[in-house]
N, C-alpha and C positions, 0 to 999 in steps of 0.2 A: 533673295530672301520674300515672305508672303508677308504682307501689308495688311489687318485687320482694323477694317473700317467699325469704327464702335458711336452709334448716333444719341445723344442724348434730347431723348428726352423729357423729361422729369428728373431735373440733378438733383432734386432731393430723396428720392427713390434707387439712384444708380452710384451713390457712392463708393459699392465692392469696386465697379466698371473704373472709376475715377483711380482707385485705390490702386488698378490691376497697372494702370497706366502710370501712375507716379513709381511701382516699379520699375517699369520696364525704364524708367529716366533713369533712376537711383542704381540700375545694372548699368548704365553707360549707353542704353538704347537710346531710341529715338523716335518723338510723340510729335504729330502734329496735332496743333490745338489751335481753337478759335477766339480773337482777340478783338474788341469795339474799334480797332483797326482792321488789320487783315486777319489772315492766318499765319500761325508764325509755326516752324520746325524746331523743335526743342531738344535741349537734352543739357545733363547738369550741367552746369553752371563752374562746379566746382572741379570739372576732370576735364584734364587738356586734352585726350584722344576723343572723346563726346564731341569738344568744339571742331576736333581734325576730319570726323565724322560728319558731322552735318554741313564744312564746304565739302565734300566730297560729295555726299547726294544733291547738293545747289548745285556742283559742279562751278564754285566759289571762290574764286583770289582767294586766300588764306589773307593778304592783306587788308581785304578789307570785314573789320570790327562785327562783335554781334554786340546785340543790345543784352543786358542779362533781365530778367523779370525779376521783379520781389513781390511780396506780398503785402509788405506796409515799407512806406519812405523811410523810418526807419531800423529797418534788417541795413539800409543802405550802410552804417556804420563798420559792418564786419570786413565789408570789401574795400568802400571808397574814403576818402577825403574829405569830410563833409562840410558847409560851412553855412550861416546862416540866412544866407539867400537859396541856396538851395530846400531849406527847411520853410524858408516862405513861398516859392514854387510847389512845396510840395503840398503845403494846407491851401493851395489855390487851388491846384493843378490834378491832384492825385489823390486817391488811382483815378488813370485817365490818359489821355494820348498824348503823353510828353514821356520826353527822355530825356536826363540832362547827363552831361558829361561832367565828372570830375578824376580829379587823379584818383588814379589806382592803390591798393594795397596789395600785399604779397597773394592774398590767399585766392586772387583772379589770377587764372593761367595766363601767358604771354599770347595762348594761341587763341583765347575768347575776344582778346583784345587788338587784334590783327599786329603784335607787337610793340603800341603805345602804351606809355605812360599814364595810359586814362583807361577812364572803362566806363561805357554809359547804361543808364540803369533807369528803370520806369517799373511802377506798377501799374498793371492794366487792370480795367473796371469789368471786363466781363466774366459774369460768373462763375464757368468753366474753365478759364484761365486760372482764380484765383485758389477754386478749388483743389486746382490739380498744381499749382504752387504749393499750398499748404500741407495738401498730402504726402509729396516730395519730401519734405521739407528740407530741399537745399534750394538756389537762385537757380531761375532757368533758362540758360541761353538760348537765344530764336532771334533768327533773323525769319525773313517774309518764308512762308512752303512755297516757294515756284524756285525753277529751273531759272540761273542766273540770268540775268536782262530780260527775261521773260515777266508779262504784267503779272502785279502782284495779286494771290489768290484771296477773294472776299467772299467765296462758296468752296464747302467740300469736293464739289465739283471738278474745280479747278486744280483744287492739289491733286487725285485721283488721277486726272491728266497728265500732273507733273515730275509728280513721287511713288506713285503704286510700284514696290517692290523694289523700293529706293530706304523706306522707312519700316521703323515696325508697325506704328498705327498712327490712325490718321481718326480724332475725334470730330464730329461733325456739330458742328452747334448752330448752323445755320448760316444766314447770310451776317453780313460784317455790318456794323452800324455806321460806320464812318466812310468807310472806304478806301483812303489813303494811310499811308503810315504812318507811326507820331510825330510829332513836331521835336525837334531836337535841338537842345542849345547845349555850349559847354559853356561852362561859369571859371570866371577868374575872378575871385572875389565877387564883389557886388555888380561884374559888369558881366553880359552874356551875350556870347555869337550864335547866333543865327545859322545853323547847319544846315538843318531839312525843315522846311514849312511844312506847317499842317493842320491839324482841326483849331491847338491852339495859337494864335495867330500873332503877329507881331508885337502889335498893339495890345493884344491880352498882355505880353511878356511883359511889356514895358510900364503897365501895369506895377511891378514886382519887382523886376532888376530897375538899377538906379540908373544902367545903359544899358541898350543891344545892340549890339552889330551886325549887320548880315553879312555872311562871310560870298566873296567873290564865286563861289562853285555854285550858292543857289541859282542865280540868273546866269551862272554861265558853265563851260566846262572845265575842267581839272587842267590846271597847267600842267606842262610836261612834266615829267618823272613828277609831278606832287602826291604824295600820298592821300587816301582819302582819312580823315580824321571820321566820319561816321558814315552807315550805311546809306547808300543810295546818293552818292557822291559822283560815280564813275559817268563817262562824258554822257556812253548809251547805255540807258537801263528803262527799264519798265516797256520795254518794246516789243510791237508787234511784229508777225511776219512780213507785211506789206508793207511800205515805204510810205512812212506818212509826215506830213507837211502840213505847216501851220500856218494860217491865213489872216494875215495883217491887213485891217485897212476900217473902211467904214460900214456901216452893217446893209448897206445899197450895194456897196460893191464888191461885198463878199457872199452878199445872194444873188449879184449877176455874175458873180463866176462860177458860184455851184451849181446855179441853172445850163450854163453852158458847158460842165462838164457830168453834168448828172448820169445820163448816159450811154458814155462813156465806157468799153466794154473792160473790166477790170474796177474800176471807179468805185470806192464807198464814200458817202460823206457822213463825219460827228456829226450833227445837228442840231439844233435848238427844236424843243417841240412845236416851236410857232413857225417853226420852216417847214416842216412838214408838207399844209397844205400850197406851198408856192412853190414847191421841187412838185418834179415830172413823176407820175405816177408808180412808173416802172426804172424810177431809181432805188438805189442799194443806200438804204438810208438805217444811220444808227440813233436812234434821239437817245441823247441825254439826259434832258430835262429841260426845264424853261428855262429862256433865255439868264433870267433874274434869280435864278434859282442855284446858287455857288453849292449848297450843301447837298443838295441830289446831284449834280452834276459832280462831283466830288465822291459820294455814293455809286455812281455807275459807272464812274471812267474805265475802271480796270476790267469790269465785265463786261460792257462795250470794247474795249479792245481784243479780247479772248472773243467775240461772236466774232467782233470780224475776222479774227482765226478762226474759227470756225465754218467761215463762207468761204464757197468753193466759188474760184475764181477773181479771188481781189488783190491785187497784185498796188492799189495804189488807193490812198487814205488822205484826206483833209480835213480838219480840222480849225476850229478859231484859236485865234492867238487869245488865249484868256489876258483878264487883266492882271496888274504884282499888286492890288492891295487887298487887304482881309485874305479872307481863304481864299481869292483868287489868286493870289503868289505861291500856295499848295499844289494848285492843277497849273498853271506855269511852269512853276519845278517840273512834275512828273512829265507832264506835254512836252518840255522842251528838249527833256532826254528823251524819250522816247521818240519824237522826231530826227534825234541827233542832229537838236539846233538850226532844223532844216526849215526856213519861215520866207515865205509867197510874199511879195506886197502886190496889193489888187487896187 
């Protein structure tokens, strides 16, 4: 398959380009498009064959559900059994980086939901994503546009590396703003269960839902034979090629450990900006942002993991174990999977 690369420079003058991308979606093809979280690989969400094609292109297990991307929250009525809490969440966070799981209607093929009787719905805030959904006139089923298990893509270049030749079109809309996939919450009446943390934090959800529970798989791996209820719940996910270990300890102990291994052949360090002057000049460093700037760390994380993949001779990576509150929970969730739950006490 020849993949067309479409760069969006001025959306207001490129309506024909978006229409052409929408036509690909409508005829069953696959289009990669930018969102405010990460890039997504999209197909017609009402077409069972398109969902199968997405799984095939990603090399993704078919029991891992896809997310339906809608133009407006009200469009959920056609595909899911909504409730009052859904609309309260929608009023607060949509469009934006929130996915809500609800009981599905028969209008959604089982291939989209991984065979589950629920469906994941989101309204992206990115103008290109919105224009594409509107032009297609159908919900767009889309997971992250990476090969299964690899770090999610936040630049079109990441997608080209993974999926060129596997999809019909890649739309280049620049760097993703958030850098981590959407928060996913499953609703049971007024009670929400956080399945994947993201930019919409647990505390923010608690301001809307009567109660918010945290699924055990957010911090741990799936239990044996447990089915993933949402994307991103697999045990090892978002992973670089090198072995990643997370460092747990106080600041001084972690800095001392990093200095002790910094110049060892094959080792790379995901470090805070403040640590750069404290480490040997011949270290292989991948700065993630300032220590107290979790938003920048989230924005940078997947790009940094891909930078490490591109670096010759890196076989081992070390990174800080993130906190478990606020946006830190989302970073913890991604890194603990990228590291296959490997933590070193220092």
